[in-house]
C-alpha positions, 0 to 999 in steps of 0.5 A, a space after each residue: 500500500 501507500 498513502 495519497 496515491 495509488 495505481 488508480 490515481 488520475 491527475 489533472 494539471 492546471 497550468 499544463 501549457 506553461 513551462 513548469 506545468 509541462 515539466 511536471 506533466 512529463 515527470 509524472 508521466 515518466 514515473 507512471 502516473 496517469 495524467 489525464 489532461 490539463 487546464 489553461 483558459 483559452 487553450 482548450 482543444 490543444 494537447 500537451 505531451 499527448 494529453 488534452 487541454 481544457 479551458 476550465 476544470 469543469 470541462 475536464 471533470 465532465 470529460 474525466 469524472 473520475 479525476 482524483 487529484 489536480 496539481 496547480 502550476 499557475 502564477 501566485 496571483 492566479 492560484 486562489 482562482 485555480 484552487 477554488 475552481 478545483 474545490 468547486 469541481 469536488 476534486 478530492 485532492 489538490 497539490 500546489 507547488 506555487 510559492 508566495 501565495 498571499 496568506 489571506 488567499 491560502 487561508 480562504 482556500 484551506 477553509 473552503 476545501 475543509 468544508 468539502 472534505 477536500 485535501 490540499 497538499 501545499 502550498 509550496 509543495 513539490 509533491 509526493 511519491 510512492 516508489 514504484 506506484 507513481 508521483 504527484 508533482 516533481 518531487 525527486 526530479 528527473 526519473 533517473 534521479 528519482 529511481 536512484 533515490 526512491 525504492 519501495 519500502 516501509 519508511 514513511 517520509 514527511 518533510 517541510 523542505 523539498 530538497 530534504 525530502 530527497 536527501 532524507 529519502 536518499 539516506 534511507 535508500 543508502 541504509 538498504 531501506 525503502 520508502 512507502 510514501 515520501 511527502 513534501 508538505 511545503 514550507 509556507 506558514 499555513 499547511 494544507 496537509 499537516 504532520 498529524 494528517 499524514 501520521 494518521 494515514 501512515 498509522 493505517 497503512 500496512 506497508 509503513 512500519 515507521 516514519 521520519 519527519 524533517 521539520 523546521 523551527 517555525 510554526 507549531 505543527 509539531 506540538 500537534 504530534 504530541 497531542 496525537 500520541 497522547 490521544 493514542 492516535 499514532 503508535 508507530 516508531 517516529 524519528 524527527 529532526 527539527 532544523 534551526 536550533 540556533 533560531 532561539 538566539 534571533 529576534 522573535 518574528 524573524 523569517 530565516 527561510 521558508 515563509 513558515 520558518 518564523 521564529 516564535 518565542 517559546 515554540 522553537 526547535 528546542 521546545 518542540 524537541 523536548 515536548 516530542 521526546 516526552 511522548 517517545 518520539 526519537 529526536 535526531 541531533 543531525 538529520 543524518 542520524 534519522 536513519 540510524 534511529 529508525 533502522 531497528 524498526 524497519 
């Protein structure tokens, strides 16, 4: 098994005629994902990589009513409209790579999606990959690179960083292990799909025996993991690295990377590590230690 994607997943690409949209379409097709078509207003009737282009999401859904996922590759100013088009079309899962979306737009879209039980992965998410099954987005890079990094296995990967999604997965691969699903949740202040959301899915996934998280000092999503474990909603081995311990020496409110990496006094890397350690989560001092911590449980 895997989470978020399977062999029956059917993907739409919003912004398919742009450079990034076409690049993502190619990456998904090469990895075996079933991309059924794309959307670009005014380009309906054209084709990209042999896939039909529609003027609207509604037109695409009318042609392919079993679309399960849409991916968003449009400029930041157009992202809210693109996401809402997908929400109104009742597509169950939305992945958006777009960065620098106004936070008000993100909050609006997340609330609208939640009302309809639609899952948003991102913003700023390169996507996800289930080795040997398929991928959403461009996580892993070109197929040759992805094939070197990812291999089927029992370790779930969650990361706030796109590059570290690949790096941590490569560490797992070098250790002779494999991944069930690797998910880049994105680095924005607001996360559509959180650590807790994914841990609940990994808990139910028979293939996943343990999970690794690469986190950041910003935000407070790690504290939700503490409550999840206390409420006995997650029980599998979990190892986490939280970057940015040095941030405790910086002025409160300083942004030192992703939009979500904002220093908040009392909720930084050290406080998160202490709280997680108390509920049995394994804390890595270096991200390279994650695999060593999780290996005995794989």
